[in-house]
matplotlib code that plots the C-alpha trace (Angstrom):
import matplotlib.pyplot as plt

x = [-2.5, -5.3, -6.4, -10.2, -10.6, -11.9, -9.1, -10.9, -10.4, -6.6, -5.2, -4.7, -3.2, -6.6, -8.1, -5.3, -5.4, -7.4, -9.2, -7.4, -4.5, -2.5, -2.3, -2.4, 0.0, 1.8, 1.3, 5.0, 4.4, 1.4, 1.8, 0.0, 0.4, 0.5, 4.2, 3.6, 1.0, 3.5, 4.6, 0.9, 0.1, 2.9, 1.9, -1.7, -0.8, 1.6, -1.1, -4.1, -5.8, -9.3, -10.4, -13.8, -15.9, -16.9, -15.2, -16.4, -16.9, -18.1, -19.3, -17.5, -16.6, -13.0, -11.0, -9.3, -6.3, -8.4, -8.2, -11.2, -12.8, -13.6, -17.3, -18.6, -18.8, -22.2, -21.4, -20.9, -17.2, -14.5, -11.4, -7.8, -6.4, -3.7, -0.4, 2.8, 6.4, 9.4, 12.6, 15.3, 18.9, 22.1, 25.8, 28.4, 32.0, 30.8, 28.5, 24.8, 22.7, 18.9, 16.6, 14.7, 12.5, 12.3, 8.6, 7.2, 3.9, 2.7, 2.6, 6.4, 7.2, 10.9, 11.7, 13.1, 11.0, 10.7, 9.0, 5.4, 1.8, -1.9, -3.2, -6.0, -9.3, -9.1, -5.3, -2.9, -0.5, 2.5, 1.4, 0.8, 4.3, 5.9, 3.6, 4.4, 8.1, 7.9, 5.8, 8.0, 11.5, 11.3, 12.9, 11.4, 11.8, 10.4, 9.0, 11.2, 9.4, 7.5, 9.7, 7.4, 3.9, 3.4, 0.0, 0.5, -2.7, -0.6, 2.1, 0.3, -1.1, -3.8, -5.6, -5.0, -2.9, -1.5, 1.5, 3.1, 6.8, 8.1, 11.6, 12.0, 15.0, 15.4, 16.6, 19.5, 17.4, 18.7, 16.3, 14.3, 11.7, 8.1, 4.5, 4.6, 8.4, 10.7, 13.8, 14.8, 18.3, 20.3, 21.6, 24.2, 22.1, 24.3, 24.3, 20.5, 20.2, 22.7, 20.8, 23.5, 21.1, 18.2, 15.0, 13.0, 9.2, 6.6, 8.2, 10.6, 13.7, 12.5, 12.1, 15.6, 17.1, 15.3, 16.6, 20.2, 19.7, 18.4, 21.3]
y = [9.3, 7.7, 9.4, 8.8, 7.1, 8.1, 8.7, 6.3, 3.6, 4.0, 0.9, 1.5, -0.6, -0.8, -2.7, -5.2, -6.1, -9.3, -10.5, -13.8, -13.4, -16.1, -13.9, -10.5, -7.8, -6.3, -2.6, -1.9, -3.3, -1.1, 1.2, 4.1, 6.2, 5.5, 4.8, 1.8, 0.1, -2.3, -3.4, -3.7, -5.8, -8.2, -8.5, -9.0, -11.8, -13.3, -13.4, -14.0, -11.0, -10.1, -6.5, -4.9, -5.2, -1.5, 1.7, 2.5, 6.1, 6.4, 2.8, 2.4, -1.2, -2.2, -5.3, -7.7, -5.4, -2.3, -0.7, 1.0, -1.2, 0.4, 0.4, -2.6, -2.2, -2.6, -6.3, -6.8, -7.3, -5.3, -4.9, -4.2, -0.8, -0.7, 1.1, 1.2, 1.6, 2.5, 0.4, 2.8, 1.7, 3.0, 2.1, 4.4, 4.0, 2.9, 0.3, 0.0, 2.9, 3.0, 6.0, 6.3, 8.9, 9.7, 9.6, 12.9, 11.6, 8.7, 5.8, 5.3, 9.0, 9.6, 6.1, 5.3, 3.9, 3.4, 6.3, 5.4, 5.8, 5.0, 4.4, 6.9, 5.5, 5.2, 5.5, 2.9, 1.6, 2.2, 5.9, 6.1, 4.9, 7.6, 10.2, 9.3, 9.2, 12.7, 14.0, 12.7, 13.0, 15.3, 12.6, 11.4, 8.0, 5.1, 1.8, -1.0, -4.0, -5.5, -6.4, -7.6, -7.7, -7.7, -8.2, -9.3, -8.0, -6.7, -4.9, -1.5, -0.5, 1.6, -1.1, -4.0, -2.7, -4.6, -2.9, -3.4, -2.7, -1.6, -1.4, 2.3, 3.7, 7.1, 10.2, 12.4, 14.8, 15.6, 14.2, 17.0, 15.9, 16.8, 15.9, 13.8, 13.0, 14.8, 13.9, 12.2, 10.9, 8.1, 5.6, 2.8, -0.3, -2.4, 0.4, 0.6, -3.2, -3.3, -0.6, 2.0, 4.6, 4.2, 2.1, 1.2, 1.4, -1.2, -4.3, -2.3, -3.9, -7.3, -5.6, -4.1, -7.4, -8.9, -6.1, -6.9, -10.6, -9.8, -7.6]
z = [8.9, 10.9, 14.1, 14.2, 17.6, 21.0, 23.5, 25.8, 23.3, 23.7, 25.3, 29.0, 31.8, 33.5, 30.5, 30.7, 34.4, 34.7, 37.8, 37.6, 39.9, 38.0, 35.0, 36.7, 35.6, 38.6, 39.4, 38.5, 35.0, 34.2, 31.2, 29.5, 26.4, 22.7, 22.8, 25.1, 22.9, 21.4, 24.9, 25.9, 22.8, 23.6, 27.2, 26.3, 24.0, 26.6, 29.3, 27.0, 28.6, 27.2, 26.6, 26.4, 23.3, 23.3, 24.4, 27.9, 27.0, 23.4, 23.1, 19.8, 19.0, 19.7, 18.9, 21.3, 21.6, 22.5, 19.1, 17.5, 14.8, 11.4, 10.6, 8.6, 4.8, 3.1, 2.5, 6.2, 6.1, 8.0, 6.0, 7.1, 6.2, 3.4, 3.8, 1.7, 2.5, 0.3, 0.4, -1.0, -0.9, -2.4, -2.2, -0.6, 0.5, 3.9, 2.5, 1.8, 2.9, 3.4, 3.4, 6.6, 8.5, 12.1, 13.0, 14.2, 15.5, 17.5, 17.3, 17.7, 17.8, 17.6, 16.1, 12.7, 10.0, 6.2, 4.4, 3.8, 4.9, 4.1, 0.6, -0.2, -1.5, -5.3, -5.3, -6.9, -4.2, -6.5, -6.8, -3.1, -2.1, -4.4, -3.0, 0.6, -0.2, -1.7, 1.2, 4.0, 2.5, -0.5, -2.6, -5.8, -7.4, -9.5, -8.3, -9.5, -7.9, -5.1, -2.1, 0.7, 2.1, 5.8, 7.6, 11.2, 12.9, 15.8, 13.8, 14.2, 17.6, 16.0, 14.0, 11.6, 8.7, 5.8, 4.2, 0.8, 0.7, -2.7, -4.0, -5.0, -6.9, -5.3, -7.3, -6.2, -4.2, -0.7, 1.9, 3.6, 6.2, 5.6, 6.5, 9.7, 9.5, 12.0, 10.0, 6.8, 6.0, 4.6, 7.2, 7.0, 6.8, 9.1, 11.7, 11.8, 12.1, 14.9, 16.8, 16.6, 15.0, 17.4, 17.7, 14.6, 14.5, 13.6, 12.1, 10.0, 11.6, 10.2, 6.8, 7.0, 7.9, 4.9, 2.7, 3.8, 3.1, -0.4, -1.5]

ax = plt.figure().add_subplot(projection="3d")
ax.plot(x, y, z, "-o")
ax.set_aspect("equal")
plt.show()
């Protein structure tokens, strides 16, 4: 997981309150904390609110959404981070089930999500998705295909992440939460999409809807 950022670079309501009264965010609407970043991002986009170019404390460069920018590569380019997610489904008497975790850390602590995480330098993404699946759920599997690629720059409040979603055929191991997952279990896909199982993190609800449509 990525945590290398100054606390002062966290998006705060003060950074998002403009001097222009027409676009001002009311005091009752101000937010703070990592869990509120998604709301802040949406509000920033809605009001077209600029943010500082540098963290006011450590002077690290930040992007237009207040997120710490990675250092430029030797060629001068800044590249998005790469993550992977595992789409594991199975059929049961109650219908299609999907393997999900409950996130144990911010962002989106306590929310449901697909098992996944960051690809290590020098690691094949297909190896990474199986590693993350094993670490977070205790379940093994094999990659059976590419399902989706998602790269909306605002999908992760920490920084610009591009994620590869792979179809993974899971083995029969009982899910056991590990690493930064607070829980791991099979859920009825329709129940998750309808919101009966709780809130989903990142853009994973869109992924789950797409999974349902593809089956």
